[in-house]
VOBA-1610 file (N, C-alpha, C; in pm, whole numbers, padded with zeros to 5 digits, always signed):
BEGIN
Met-00742+03475+00805Met-00625+03472+00912Met-00709+03489+01015Ser-00682+03401+01124Ser-00762+03430+01264Ser-00648+03496+01350Gly-00703+03614+01440Gly-00628+03664+01519Gly-00549+03776+01465Gly-00437+03820+01531Gly-00353+03917+01481Gly-00399+04058+01461Ala-00350+04140+01373Ala-00355+04274+01393Ala-00291+04338+01246Leu-00368+04456+01217Leu-00328+04545+01109Leu-00198+04609+01143Cys-00088+04597+01055Cys+00042+04661+01088Cys+00086+04719+00952Ile+00167+04838+00985Ile+00218+04907+00869Ile+00374+04891+00887Gly+00439+04865+00748Gly+00589+04861+00744Gly+00623+04982+00655Leu+00743+05055+00674Leu+00793+05144+00617Leu+00947+05098+00571Met+00981+05109+00461Met+01121+05102+00428Met+01167+05213+00314Ser+01277+05255+00368Ser+01347+05352+00261Ser+01488+05313+00278Gly+01532+05235+00136Gly+01673+05162+00146Gly+01774+05258+00084Thr+01878+05183+00066Thr+02014+05223+00013Thr+01999+05318-00123Ser+01900+05259-00206Ser+01881+05333-00312Ser+01835+05469-00331Ile+01751+05493-00219Ile+01690+05620-00176Ile+01591+05660-00297Asp+01517+05559-00377Asp+01418+05579-00446Asp+01285+05602-00425Ser+01247+05552-00318Ser+01099+05582-00271Ser+01106+05528-00117Val+00984+05547-00044Val+00945+05494+00074Val+00832+05372+00027Asp+00873+05262+00060Asp+00786+05159+00058Asp+00709+05123+00149Ala+00559+05160+00135Ala+00484+05123+00260Ala+00388+05026+00234Val+00371+04934+00341Val+00294+04824+00327Val+00180+04804+00444Leu+00066+04753+00425Leu-00020+04739+00516Leu-00067+04607+00492Ala-00044+04531+00637Ala-00036+04392+00637Ala-00101+04334+00753His-00192+04226+00728His-00236+04170+00877His-00149+04049+00916Ile-00102+04089+01024Ile+00027+04007+01099Ile-00036+03917+01205Ser-00005+03812+01220Ser-00053+03704+01317Ser+00058+03616+01360His+00043+03520+01446His+00136+03404+01468His+00153+03330+01351His+00034+03316+01284His+00017+03217+01163His+00100+03264+01030Gly+00108+03385+01026Gly+00165+03438+00924Gly+00149+03576+00876His+00146+03632+00761His+00097+03771+00711His+00005+03758+00582Glu-00065+03873+00573Glu-00130+03891+00444Glu-00137+04032+00416Leu-00091+04065+00296Leu-00075+04200+00241Leu-00233+04258+00220Gln-00248+04374+00289Gln-00381+04443+00260Gln-00372+04557+00144Ala-00278+04619+00145Ala-00251+04737+00068Ala-00090+04793+00056Thr-00057+04822-00052Thr+00090+04889-00077Thr+00098+05009-00123Leu+00205+05085-00106Leu+00199+05213-00176Leu+00345+05249-00175Glu+00390+05305-00313Glu+00525+05348-00317Glu+00503+05514-00307His+00565+05557-00204His+00556+05714-00182His+00690+05790-00228Pro+00702+05866-00308Pro+00779+05937-00377Pro+00893+06012-00270Ile+00998+06022-00283Ile+01088+06110-00211Ile+01140+06216-00293Pro+01097+06333-00265Pro+01141+06465-00349Pro+01280+06456-00364Pro+01321+06526-00506Pro+01486+06514-00534Pro+01551+06584-00431Gly+01505+06694-00375Gly+01582+06766-00289Gly+01626+06675-00149Leu+01521+06608-00104Leu+01560+06510+00010Leu+01664+06401-00044Arg+01623+06351-00155Arg+01706+06232-00197Arg+01864+06304-00191Gln+01891+06406-00219Gln+02008+06467-00249Gln+02073+06494-00085Ala+01977+06535+00004Ala+02029+06569+00124Ala+02074+06444+00196Ile+01989+06325+00171Ile+02022+06181+00225Ile+02163+06148+00181Ala+02182+06150+00043Ala+02305+06135-00021Ala+02428+06200+00025Asp+02408+06321+00082Asp+02519+06422+00125Asp+02549+06382+00258Ile+02426+06357+00345Ile+02477+06313+00492Ile+02526+06187+00511Ser+02524+06108+00386Ser+02564+05984+00414Ser+02707+05975+00405Gln+02779+06077+00365Gln+02925+06082+00360Gln+02963+06205+00465Pro+03101+06183+00503Pro+03143+06291+00600Pro+03136+06447+00538Gly+03094+06530+00614Gly+03111+06648+00585Gly+03083+06763+00685Asn+03059+06894+00638Asn+03058+06999+00727Asn+02915+07014+00800Asn+02913+07052+00925Asn+02773+07098+00992Asn+02695+06970+00992Glu+02766+06841+01023Glu+02684+06753+01010Glu+02549+06712+01105Ile+02564+06779+01237Ile+02476+06755+01348Ile+02364+06846+01303Glu+02358+06971+01254Glu+02268+07039+01221Glu+02180+07005+01096Arg+02247+06961+00984Arg+02185+06884+00878Arg+02119+06754+00915Met+02184+06684+00999Met+02095+06572+01041Met+01995+06592+01117Gly+01994+06690+01195Gly+01885+06721+01286Gly+01770+06768+01194Val+01782+06843+01129Val+01652+06885+01012Val+01627+06772+00920Leu+01721+06694+00863Leu+01678+06594+00789Leu+01579+06481+00855Asp+01628+06458+00998Asp+01559+06360+01061Asp+01429+06396+01075Arg+01383+06533+01093Arg+01245+06551+01105Arg+01182+06561+00977Gln+01278+06601+00877Gln+01175+06614+00723Gln+01156+06472+00686Leu+01242+06373+00736Leu+01214+06236+00680Leu+01088+06170+00767Gly+01097+06207+00917Gly+00963+06186+00982Gly+00839+06228+00944Glu+00847+06357+00871Glu+00709+06408+00805Glu+00700+06325+00681Leu+00793+06282+00617Leu+00780+06218+00480Leu+00737+06065+00519Phe+00775+06009+00634Phe+00723+05881+00653Phe+00580+05904+00685Ala+00551+06001+00766Ala+00395+06010+00842Ala+00326+06013+00711Asp+00368+06100+00608Asp+00292+06122+00473Asp+00265+05998+00399Ala+00361+05920+00406Ala+00331+05762+00355Ala+00244+05712+00393Cys+00250+05694+00539Cys+00146+05617+00611Cys-00005+05677+00591Thr-00027+05799+00590Thr-00156+05860+00549Thr-00193+05803+00422Ala-00115+05832+00341Ala-00149+05819+00208Ala-00188+05658+00182Leu-00109+05580+00234Leu-00132+05389+00239Leu-00269+05403+00294Leu-00316+05458+00413Leu-00421+05436+00449Leu-00540+05466+00379Asp-00528+05606+00358Asp-00620+05683+00218Asp-00635+05581+00129His-00530+05514+00071His-00550+05425-00044His-00640+05296+00001Ala-00607+05244+00110Ala-00673+05129+00163Ala-00812+05139+00198Gly-00856+05260+00236Gly-00964+05306+00301Gly-00973+05238+00468Val-00868+05248+00518Val-00856+05206+00650Val-00820+05313+00751Pro-00902+05333+00863Pro-00877+05420+00949Pro-00751+05428+01018Ala-00687+05516+01069Ala-00559+05491+01166Ala-00588+05428+01282Ser-00705+05432+01344Ser-00759+05357+01464Ser-00744+05226+01474Asp-00757+05176+01328Asp-00770+05028+01302Asp-00615+04950+01316Val-00506+05047+01304Val-00362+04986+01292Val-00316+04973+01436Phe-00247+04861+01458Phe-00168+04825+01556Phe-00055+04894+01576Val+00029+04897+01488Val+00162+04943+01489Val+00224+04993+01339Ile+00312+05068+01367Ile+00398+05105+01233Ile+00515+05074+01266Gly+00599+04987+01175Gly+00752+04957+01165Gly+00820+05057+01087Ser+00902+05135+01138Ser+00989+05207+01035Ser+01137+05172+01046His+01202+05127+00938His+01323+05124+00931His+01420+05221+00936Gly+01354+05330+00898Gly+01448+05457+00881Gly+01535+05468+00783Gln+01606+05594+00744Gln+01694+05603+00633Gln+01839+05588+00714Thr+01899+05470+00657Thr+02032+05465+00711Thr+02145+05571+00644Ile+02210+05631+00760Ile+02315+05732+00692Ile+02460+05705+00753Arg+02482+05601+00839Arg+02605+05541+00859Arg+02574+05399+00925His+02676+05298+00885His+02678+05165+00932His+02816+05142+00938Arg+02852+05134+01073Arg+02970+05096+01104Arg+02989+04953+01173Pro+02964+04837+01116Pro+02955+04742+01200Pro+03089+04647+01249Pro+03085+04564+01338Pro+03201+04512+01419Pro+03288+04426+01322Ser+03207+04394+01211Ser+03307+04293+01103Ser+03410+04400+01026Gly+03372+04520+01032Gly+03449+04627+00973Gly+03566+04677+01017Gly+03585+04611+01149Gly+03731+04644+01229Gly+03680+04750+01305Asn+03573+04813+01320Asn+03562+04932+01405Asn+03561+04905+01537Ala+03640+04969+01619Ala+03672+04946+01753Ala+03536+04986+01856Ile+03442+05062+01802Ile+03329+05105+01845Ile+03223+05099+01729Ala+03157+04988+01723Ala+03077+04951+01636Ala+02946+05036+01656Tyr+02873+05092+01542Tyr+02743+05165+01552Tyr+02668+05160+01425Thr+02553+05215+01449Thr+02460+05214+01349Thr+02351+05326+01342Leu+02326+05402+01256Leu+02257+05508+01268Leu+02152+05522+01145Gln+02011+05543+01189Gln+01920+05531+01093Gln+01818+05681+01140Ile+01799+05765+01046Ile+01697+05859+01085Ile+01554+05857+01037Gly+01469+05938+01058Gly+01337+05942+01031Gly+01271+05956+01147Asp+01259+06063+01204Asp+01190+06071+01354Asp+01068+06009+01377Pro+01086+05891+01466Pro+00965+05814+01469Pro+00879+05882+01585Ser+00905+05984+01659Ser+00826+06068+01744Ser+00725+06124+01637Thr+00767+06195+01538Thr+00682+06266+01446Thr+00608+06179+01374Ile+00644+06039+01343Ile+00546+05964+01287Ile+00440+05929+01376Ala+00473+05901+01504Ala+00377+05866+01607Ala+00281+05982+01616Glu+00322+06090+01643Glu+00246+06206+01664Glu+00153+06246+01539Arg+00213+06257+01420Arg+00126+06274+01286Arg+00016+06168+01263Thr+00058+06041+01280Thr-00063+05953+01251Thr-00147+05904+01357Gly-00082+05926+01511Gly-00178+05881+01604Gly-00124+05719+01631Ile-00051+05652+01571Ile-00034+05520+01562Ile+00115+05508+01637Thr+00100+05391+01724Thr+00224+05360+01793Thr+00327+05326+01697Thr+00440+05357+01695Thr+00546+05330+01610Thr+00688+05277+01671Val+00730+05156+01606Val+00860+05097+01673Val+00955+05141+01530Ala+01076+05185+01585Ala+01185+05223+01501Ala+01341+05200+01567Asp+01441+05232+01499Asp+01547+05208+01559Asp+01566+05049+01564Phe+01542+04962+01501Phe+01565+04814+01494Phe+01715+04774+01524Arg+01811+04848+01454Arg+01940+04768+01440Arg+02019+04798+01564Arg+01998+04886+01640Arg+02086+04948+01742Arg+02096+04830+01858Arg+01982+04770+01889Arg+01986+04664+01994Arg+02071+04546+01978Asp+02065+04504+01837Asp+02142+04400+01800Asp+02305+04435+01809Val+02331+04554+01780Val+02469+04607+01772Val+02534+04626+01921Ala+02421+04651+02012Ala+02456+04672+02131Ala+02501+04525+02217Ala+02431+04407+02144Ala+02442+04295+02184Ala+02559+04205+02131Gly+02654+04288+02033Gly+02769+04246+01977Gly+02742+04191+01844Gly+02623+04235+01793Gly+02580+04203+01629Gly+02620+04291+01542Glu+02600+04264+01424Glu+02607+04330+01293Glu+02505+04447+01282Gly+02388+04411+01328Gly+02285+04511+01331Gly+02201+04500+01193Ala+02248+04425+01102Ala+02202+04382+00964Ala+02268+04269+00925Pro+02188+04218+00809Pro+02057+04231+00763Pro+01971+04171+00877Leu+01841+04237+00872Leu+01723+04186+00961Leu+01635+04114+00887Ala+01623+04125+00760Ala+01534+04062+00678Ala+01537+03922+00711Pro+01632+03834+00708Pro+01642+03702+00725Pro+01547+03640+00796Ala+01526+03691+00920Ala+01417+03617+01019Ala+01282+03608+00963Phe+01253+03738+00884Phe+01133+03745+00824Phe+01142+03642+00702His+01229+03651+00638His+01235+03536+00505His+01207+03392+00560Ala+01252+03365+00680Ala+01243+03223+00736Ala+01098+03194+00773Ala+01039+03314+00830Ala+00899+03266+00866Ala+00814+03269+00744Ala+00854+03335+00627Ala+00727+03362+00534Ala+00780+03250+00413Phe+00894+03208+00393Phe+00945+03138+00270Phe+01009+03003+00306Ala+01031+02962+00421Ala+01111+02852+00445Ala+00977+02732+00440Arg+01045+02606+00387Arg+00940+02492+00364Arg+01033+02374+00402Ala+00976+02283+00460Ala+01023+02160+00512Ala+01070+02084+00390Gly+01201+02028+00395Gly+01224+01944+00260Gly+01309+02004+00148Val+01301+02145+00173Val+01363+02223+00056Val+01485+02324+00110Asn+01592+02301+00038Asn+01705+02425+00080Asn+01688+02526-00018Arg+01656+02660+00031Arg+01622+02793-00039Arg+01725+02884+00007Ala+01756+02979-00100Ala+01830+03108-00052Ala+01732+03219-00114Val+01716+03303-00039Val+01639+03432-00054Val+01723+03529-00074Val+01745+03588-00198Val+01826+03712-00236Val+01757+03843-00210Asn+01800+03949-00135Asn+01724+04083-00160Asn+01843+04160-00222Ile+01802+04208-00339Ile+01887+04318-00396Ile+01821+04442-00397Gly+01865+04496-00283Gly+01842+04672-00300Gly+01955+04730-00330Gly+01989+04844-00251Gly+02117+04909-00287Gly+02223+04821-00248Ile+02227+04748-00123Ile+02293+04627-00091Ile+02241+04519-00113Ala+02299+04407-00132Ala+02238+04268-00183Ala+02279+04201-00013Asn+02169+04124+00009Asn+02183+04026+00105Asn+02138+03870+00090Val+02164+03779+00133Val+02148+03636+00117Val+02075+03565+00243Ser+01981+03505+00248Ser+01934+03428+00347Ser+01939+03267+00312Leu+01985+03185+00386Leu+01994+03056+00365Leu+01919+02975+00450Leu+01807+02910+00380Leu+01703+02825+00445Leu+01713+02694+00422Val+01745+02620+00547Val+01765+02462+00522Val+01628+02410+00601Gly+01540+02353+00508Gly+01423+02328+00551Gly+01331+02454+00613Glu+01299+02418+00716Glu+01236+02528+00801Glu+01323+02625+00880Thr+01457+02573+00873Thr+01564+02654+00968Thr+01623+02744+00890Leu+01647+02878+00963Leu+01733+02978+00893Leu+01877+02942+00939Leu+01951+02885+00838Leu+02079+02851+00865Leu+02193+02972+00899Thr+02164+03086+00814Thr+02239+03197+00812Thr+02211+03303+00719Gly+02250+03407+00730Gly+02230+03527+00622Gly+02333+03640+00639Phe+02334+03718+00532Phe+02468+03789+00554Phe+02452+03898+00414Asp+02509+04008+00424Asp+02516+04104+00342Asp+02648+04046+00215Thr+02611+04057+00092Thr+02717+03994-00010Thr+02802+04097-00068Gly+02745+04236-00068Gly+02835+04333-00114Gly+02721+04426-00198Pro+02756+04508-00301Pro+02678+04596-00358Pro+02570+04513-00441Gly+02453+04606-00440Gly+02321+04530-00514Gly+02300+04648-00603Asn+02233+04737-00604Asn+02186+04830-00704Asn+02278+04948-00696Thr+02337+04985-00563Thr+02392+05103-00536Thr+02495+05158-00652Leu+02590+05092-00680Leu+02691+05119-00780Leu+02638+05137-00894Leu+02546+05060-00949Leu+02491+05053-01078Leu+02412+05171-01104Asp+02321+05208-00989Asp+02248+05336-00998Asp+02339+05442-00996Gln+02438+05461-00910Gln+02504+05580-00881Gln+02611+05601-01034Trp+02637+05490-01098Trp+02703+05509-01229Trp+02619+05568-01350Val+02486+05496-01357Val+02407+05542-01440Val+02366+05683-01434His+02339+05741-01326His+02322+05872-01295His+02403+05964-01326His+02536+05907-01282His+02649+06018-01314His+02660+06028-01462His+02642+05915-01545His+02684+05918-01684His+02561+05968-01773Arg+02446+05940-01727Arg+02329+05951-01791Arg+02206+06032-01762Gly+02247+06062-01618Gly+02123+06146-01545Gly+02004+06064-01524Glu+02010+05898-01508Glu+01880+05837-01499Glu+01902+05786-01350Arg+01801+05787-01296Arg+01806+05721-01138Arg+01842+05603-01140Tyr+01815+05517-01267Tyr+01854+05362-01252Tyr+01855+05328-01396Asp+01926+05196-01414Asp+01922+05148-01557Asp+01818+05048-01563Arg+01723+05109-01644Arg+01585+05010-01665Arg+01609+04863-01729Asp+01581+04772-01635Asp+01595+04651-01721Asp+01736+04608-01722Gly+01825+04689-01672Gly+01985+04658-01703Gly+02007+04670-01832Ala+01940+04749-01916Ala+01949+04736-02074Ala+02072+04804-02118Trp+02111+04903-02033Trp+02252+04962-02094Trp+02371+04885-02031Ala+02364+04807-01926Ala+02487+04731-01891Ala+02473+04603-01972Ala+02352+04564-02024Ala+02356+04431-02123Ala+02412+04474-02260Glu+02425+04592-02292Glu+02502+04615-02437Glu+02650+04676-02409Gly+02697+04662-02274Gly+02846+04675-02262Gly+02921+04542-02252Ala+03062+04546-02253Ala+03121+04439-02232Ala+03199+04447-02103Val+03204+04346-02028Val+03264+04323-01908Val+03431+04335-01914Asp+03489+04427-01842Asp+03644+04437-01843Asp+03706+04379-01729Pro+03748+04259-01764Pro+03847+04169-01668Pro+03925+04233-01586Gln+03996+04326-01628Gln+04102+04379-01525Gln+04028+04494-01430Leu+03919+04541-01467Leu+03846+04614-01354Leu+03777+04540-01275Leu+03692+04425-01309Leu+03635+04305-01236Leu+03726+04265-01138Ala+03858+04222-01181Ala+03951+04166-01067Ala+03995+04268-00985Arg+04023+04404-01014Arg+04033+04492-00899Arg+03914+04504-00793Met+03807+04515-00851Met+03685+04502-00756Met+03690+04393-00687Gln+03709+04283-00725Gln+03694+04148-00634Gln+03812+04144-00538Gln+03896+04249-00528Gln+03994+04268-00418Gln+03955+04318-00291His+03847+04361-00295His+03780+04438-00173His+03780+04353-00070Pro+03838+04400+00059Pro+03863+04327+00159Pro+03722+04255+00229Phe+03601+04348+00202Phe+03480+04286+00262Phe+03447+04145+00200Leu+03486+04116+00061Leu+03449+04013-00009Leu+03543+03880+00044Ala+03627+03906+00137Ala+03710+03792+00186Ala+03638+03755+00328Gln+03556+03829+00385Gln+03521+03801+00519Gln+03424+03675+00524Gln+03426+03616+00641Gln+03358+03503+00661Gln+03243+03530+00780Gly+03174+03445+00793Gly+03063+03454+00916Gly+02976+03591+00905Ala+02928+03614+01030Ala+02839+03750+01015Ala+02911+03867+00961Arg+02833+03916+00844Arg+02905+04046+00786Arg+02783+04139+00720Ser+02827+04281+00746Ser+02720+04391+00669Ser+02799+04472+00630Thr+02738+04546+00527Thr+02824+04652+00461Thr+02704+04772+00416Gly+02769+04873+00360Gly+02643+04971+00317Gly+02747+05062+00221Lys+02658+05165+00152Lys+02725+05266+00027Lys+02848+05330+00118Glu+02855+05324+00244Glu+02977+05394+00302Glu+03102+05319+00246Thr+03080+05213+00209Thr+03208+05099+00162Thr+03212+05113+00010Phe+03093+05071-00028Phe+03091+05071-00183Phe+03017+05192-00248His+03118+05290-00313His+03064+05411-00338His+03123+05459-00459Leu+03111+05570-00534Leu+03155+05621-00665Leu+03321+05643-00643Asn+03356+05702-00515Asn+03492+05725-00488Asn+03589+05588-00478Trp+03532+05490-00434Trp+03593+05373-00439Trp+03611+05302-00592Leu+03502+05310-00636Leu+03507+05276-00801Leu+03611+05368-00864Thr+03616+05489-00853Thr+03711+05560-00919Thr+03865+05527-00903Arg+03889+05486-00761Arg+04014+05404-00740Arg+04031+05290-00819Cys+03947+05226-00829Cys+03947+05101-00907Cys+03967+05132-01064Leu+03914+05221-01099Leu+03948+05272-01255Leu+04068+05328-01276Ala+04148+05385-01171Ala+04263+05441-01190Ala+04371+05373-01296Gly+04408+05418-01419Gly+04494+05367-01512Gly+04419+05313-01624Leu+04297+05277-01590Leu+04204+05216-01711Leu+04153+05322-01790Thr+04231+05365-01877Thr+04185+05509-01959Thr+04126+05458-02082Asn+04117+05338-02120Asn+04035+05317-02254Asn+03875+05266-02225Leu+03846+05255-02098Leu+03727+05201-02066Leu+03612+05314-02103Asn+03493+05255-02160Asn+03380+05355-02170Asn+03274+05343-02078Pro+03186+05437-02048Pro+03111+05418-01921Pro+03007+05309-01943Gln+02980+05256-02061Gln+02872+05139-02068Gln+02950+05031-02017Asp+03077+04991-02066Asp+03150+04888-02028Asp+03160+04882-01858Val+03195+04978-01813Val+03216+04991-01655Val+03098+04951-01607Gln+02954+04990-01667Gln+02813+04951-01606Gln+02808+04803-01627Ala+02859+04727-01756Ala+02849+04606-01750Ala+02930+04527-01632Thr+03048+04588-01623Thr+03145+04522-01537Thr+03094+04529-01386Leu+03026+04648-01367Leu+02954+04647-01232Leu+02839+04546-01220Ala+02759+04534-01302Ala+02662+04421-01314Ala+02706+04287-01286Asp+02837+04279-01362Asp+02896+04132-01331Asp+02936+04118-01200Phe+02997+04221-01151Phe+03069+04207-01024Phe+02935+04180-00914Thr+02854+04254-00910Thr+02728+04247-00834Thr+02654+04098-00840Ala+02655+04050-00961Ala+02616+03905-00960Ala+02710+03813-00924Gln+02831+03844-00947Gln+02933+03742-00885Gln+02958+03721-00751Cys+02936+03857-00669Cys+02958+03844-00529Cys+02817+03772-00471Ile+02693+03780-00519Ile+02579+03721-00465Ile+02597+03562-00494Ala+02644+03534-00613Ala+02652+03402-00653Ala+02762+03324-00574Asp+02876+03380-00558Asp+02984+03313-00463Asp+02919+03305-00342Ser+02870+03401-00266Ser+02822+03369-00153Ser+02737+03243-00132Ile+02628+03231-00235Ile+02544+03096-00226Ile+02634+02977-00268Leu+02700+02974-00363Leu+02777+02853-00391Leu+02869+02821-00287Gly+02918+02913-00219Gly+03028+02898-00086Gly+02949+02854+00031Ser+02833+02834+00027Ser+02756+02809+00126Ser+02788+02645+00186Ala+02748+02627+00289Ala+02757+02491+00372Ala+02670+02385+00302Val+02566+02413+00244Val+02477+02313+00199Val+02447+02372+00042Pro+02413+02276-00031Pro+02353+02293-00174Pro+02217+02360-00170Val+02202+02438-00262Val+02060+02514-00258Val+01993+02472-00385Asp+01866+02420-00370Asp+01755+02378-00449Asp+01717+02491-00519Glu+01651+02618-00450Glu+01582+02707-00485Glu+01632+02832-00448Ile+01612+02941-00565Ile+01669+03080-00529Ile+01564+03181-00555Tyr+01493+03253-00469Tyr+01406+03335-00492Tyr+01468+03482-00465Val+01455+03575-00578Val+01509+03713-00557Val+01376+03824-00518Cys+01411+03894-00426Cys+01332+04032-00392Cys+01421+04153-00417Gly+01352+04268-00382Gly+01381+04379-00383Gly+01389+04454-00541Gly+01441+04575-00561Gly+01445+04635-00703Gly+01499+04554-00793Gly+01646+04484-00768Gly+01696+04409-00849Gly+01638+04276-00923Ala+01524+04250-00873Ala+01467+04130-00927Ala+01397+04175-01052Tyr+01395+04298-01083Tyr+01309+04364-01190Tyr+01448+04401-01305Asn+01568+04357-01259Asn+01673+04394-01342Asn+01708+04281-01451Thr+01654+04283-01557Thr+01656+04160-01628Thr+01812+04130-01658Asp+01895+04215-01675Asp+02023+04157-01714Asp+02103+04110-01588Leu+02064+04166-01468Leu+02127+04107-01355Leu+02073+03986-01331Met+01944+03953-01350Met+01876+03823-01342Met+01950+03727-01422Arg+01959+03755-01564Arg+02029+03666-01645Arg+02173+03641-01595Arg+02263+03739-01549Arg+02383+03701-01486Arg+02379+03605-01377Leu+02285+03627-01286Leu+02281+03541-01173Leu+02227+03385-01225Tyr+02144+03387-01329Tyr+02092+03252-01379Tyr+02214+03180-01434Gln+02302+03229-01505Gln+02416+03165-01561Gln+02517+03121-01476Arg+02536+03198-01355Arg+02621+03152-01271Arg+02553+03030-01142Leu+02427+03048-01137Leu+02372+02956-01033Leu+02295+02826-01090Ala+02277+02813-01202Ala+02226+02716-01275Ala+02297+02570-01215Pro+02237+02451-01204Pro+02105+02418-01211Pro+01981+02461-01122Ala+02041+02513-01017Ala+01925+02562-00890Ala+01853+02653-00953Arg+01716+02638-00934Arg+01595+02718-00985Arg+01602+02866-00946Leu+01627+02957-01019Leu+01610+03109-00995Leu+01488+03162-01038Thr+01417+03232-00942Thr+01277+03305-00986Thr+01295+03421-00861Thr+01165+03479-00867Thr+01131+03602-00776Thr+01043+03538-00664Thr+01034+03619-00557Thr+00926+03568-00433Thr+00790+03618-00473Ala+00771+03660-00589Ala+00631+03662-00647Ala+00577+03515-00641Glu+00638+03422-00687Glu+00602+03276-00694Glu+00559+03229-00542Leu+00633+03303-00452Leu+00594+03261-00313Leu+00462+03330-00258Gly+00423+03427-00346Gly+00289+03501-00292Gly+00327+03634-00231Leu+00447+03690-00251Leu+00478+03822-00230Leu+00549+03879-00318Ala+00513+04000-00386Ala+00605+04060-00476Ala+00719+04101-00453Pro+00834+04113-00518Pro+00964+04158-00482Pro+00989+04270-00396Glu+00909+04380-00462Glu+00923+04518-00401Glu+00874+04531-00266Trp+00770+04456-00240Trp+00722+04467-00090Trp+00776+04371+00012Val+00869+04307+00004Val+00921+04205+00093Val+00957+04282+00204Glu+01062+04372+00188Glu+01107+04445+00301Glu+01025+04526+00371Gly+00920+04597+00322Gly+00796+04660+00386Gly+00726+04575+00469Ala+00688+04450+00423Ala+00623+04329+00507Ala+00704+04303+00633Ala+00848+04286+00597Ala+00932+04257+00700Ala+00928+04338+00828Phe+00930+04471+00803Phe+00909+04575+00902Phe+00793+04580+00974Ala+00695+04551+00909Ala+00553+04547+00976Ala+00565+04407+01082Trp+00613+04300+01038Trp+00623+04202+01101Trp+00712+04199+01208Leu+00847+04275+01205Leu+00921+04316+01307Leu+00840+04380+01402Ala+00759+04485+01364Ala+00709+04578+01478Ala+00602+04513+01559Trp+00564+04414+01485Trp+00429+04364+01557Trp+00519+04259+01656Arg+00614+04194+01635Arg+00680+04104+01735Arg+00754+04202+01826Thr+00796+04302+01810Thr+00821+04402+01930Thr+00720+04423+02035Leu+00606+04473+01964Leu+00506+04495+02059Leu+00432+04368+02159Asn+00446+04267+02088Asn+00415+04119+02147Asn+00562+04070+02220Asn+00642+04140+02246Asn+00772+04110+02321Asn+00830+03987+02259Leu+00847+03960+02123Leu+00906+03845+02086Leu+01023+03899+01999Asn+01125+03819+02006Asn+01252+03836+01947Asn+01243+03859+01803Gly+01316+03973+01756Gly+01297+03988+01614Gly+01439+03983+01525Ser+01540+03952+01601Ser+01660+03937+01540Ser+01708+03783+01542Ala+01777+03744+01476Ala+01872+03613+01453Ala+02014+03620+01478Ala+02055+03561+01578Ala+02190+03567+01622Ala+02286+03495+01511Glu+02237+03395+01452Glu+02302+03313+01350Glu+02326+03391+01217Val+02260+03501+01212Val+02286+03594+01093Val+02355+03701+01144Thr+02353+03777+01251Thr+02426+03906+01291Thr+02545+03872+01356Gly+02544+03751+01441Gly+02656+03724+01533Gly+02630+03786+01664Ala+02535+03840+01713Ala+02502+03903+01817Ala+02498+03787+01941Ala+02510+03834+02071Ala+02495+03741+02168Ala+02373+03656+02192Gly+02291+03695+02124Gly+02150+03627+02130Gly+02053+03689+02050Ala+01938+03620+02035Ala+01829+03677+01974Ala+01765+03806+02077Arg+01706+03912+02022Arg+01683+04026+02102Arg+01550+04071+02038Val+01461+04143+02146Val+01332+04222+02085Val+01395+04345+02045Leu+01351+04388+01939Leu+01426+04490+01858Leu+01351+04627+01871Gly+01411+04733+01880Gly+01348+04854+01827Gly+01300+04952+01951Gly+01277+05074+01967Gly+01249+05156+02051Gly+01102+05177+02006Ile+00973+05192+02111Ile+00847+05205+02096Ile+00805+05353+02118Tyr+00746+05412+02048Tyr+00707+05557+02044Tyr+00549+05543+02048Pro+00478+05547+02155Pro+00335+05546+02157Pro+00260+05626+02068Gly+00160+05590+02027Gly+00054+05685+01943Gly-00009+05787+02023Ala-00034+05908+01961Ala-00096+06014+02048Ala-00250+05984+02016Thr-00330+05993+02141Thr-00491+05989+02116Thr-00554+06115+02067Arg-00676+06120+02030Arg-00726+06251+01982Arg-00711+06353+02079Ser-00721+06345+02217Ser-00729+06409+02312Ser-00565+06469+02353Gly-00492+06407+02288Gly-00326+06444+02292Gly-00285+06370+02392Ala-00341+06267+02478Ala-00275+06178+02557Ala-00202+06077+02500Gly-00102+06016+02551Gly-00030+05929+02482Gly-00089+05789+02520Ala-00105+05700+02429Ala-00165+05555+02455Ala-00136+05473+02351Thr-00122+05332+02385Thr-00086+05240+02316Thr-00145+05119+02350Arg-00174+05018+02245Arg-00227+04875+02296Arg-00074+04818+02305Leu-00085+04738+02410Leu+00031+04618+02448Leu+00029+04515+02373Ser-00073+04451+02322Ser-00049+04318+02265Ser-00158+04343+02180Ala-00146+04235+02048Ala-00234+04230+01926Ala-00367+04177+01986Arg-00465+04224+01918Arg-00603+04148+01950Arg-00607+04014+01902
//
């Protein structure tokens, strides 16, 4: 690949399972992964993130401390990735850090003043690594009247679109989102509802496990039609056009309300019903689109949930369903690669958002730029890719 630069992408998603770190060579011609690393999030930090994601006491103090702690964690992930790759920090053009979302109040949710908040102090990342860091990607899109999410569809179009084929790219993280690609054009993209978040929370609550490996527990349960029907009444699922959501909306307290009066349900059947609900939300979004889809490519952790993939296949056949691995990018690294790509675009003054996805007034250059520190301590950054 000629031209371009080495870039790092960092993603810590709704599932709070790890920091996904990607080193990629990015240019106008595409991307090429150089190294990847899954950096663990210590249990104490995972709990602190979960706690701050819901309203509580002393939030400013807790957020300030957690913001710095996550900045240190993200910097550690970058250092570990570069050590793994054998690449000096001086060779890296930029770090793109999505940060950890702790609140997302988009305009589609009826919020009078929409906002979105991600933490993981980018100044700490830039200072620790010496590498210019781009962060806070979502807020410019919200300021332009957009949802601020999902942001991956623009990358999906750049990486996966192909002339003459209608494709859907489904990212199943904590929340699931879909990108619809008509030939080489990004038609639209949007959140579909929960991905892994309810499945992970329920299995952790009842079995102490971080996730349901391969969906094995759900696969052995029975779907409860009454619970499924109640969940399908959620107002988010009736929204059209640009829309986004988060675990502020789909959480265990909401599930508990849906379960009220259903005293005969065992936890395994609830897990099976949650899996069916997730699959139905994704499938309905694709089947209800304006164009028929020929191929569906799944990325994110949900691509490895055998039971969930089976439920999607049953609903979406005869469209071809597989993972992004067939397109040359393993499912678990797609979002990390997306933020490396977005950061590269920011430093090259190129738009990163897609108004046809977020509903913003137009495409925007995203994120704030935090210059890397030189060895002497003076701030410096390259302003364009080599």
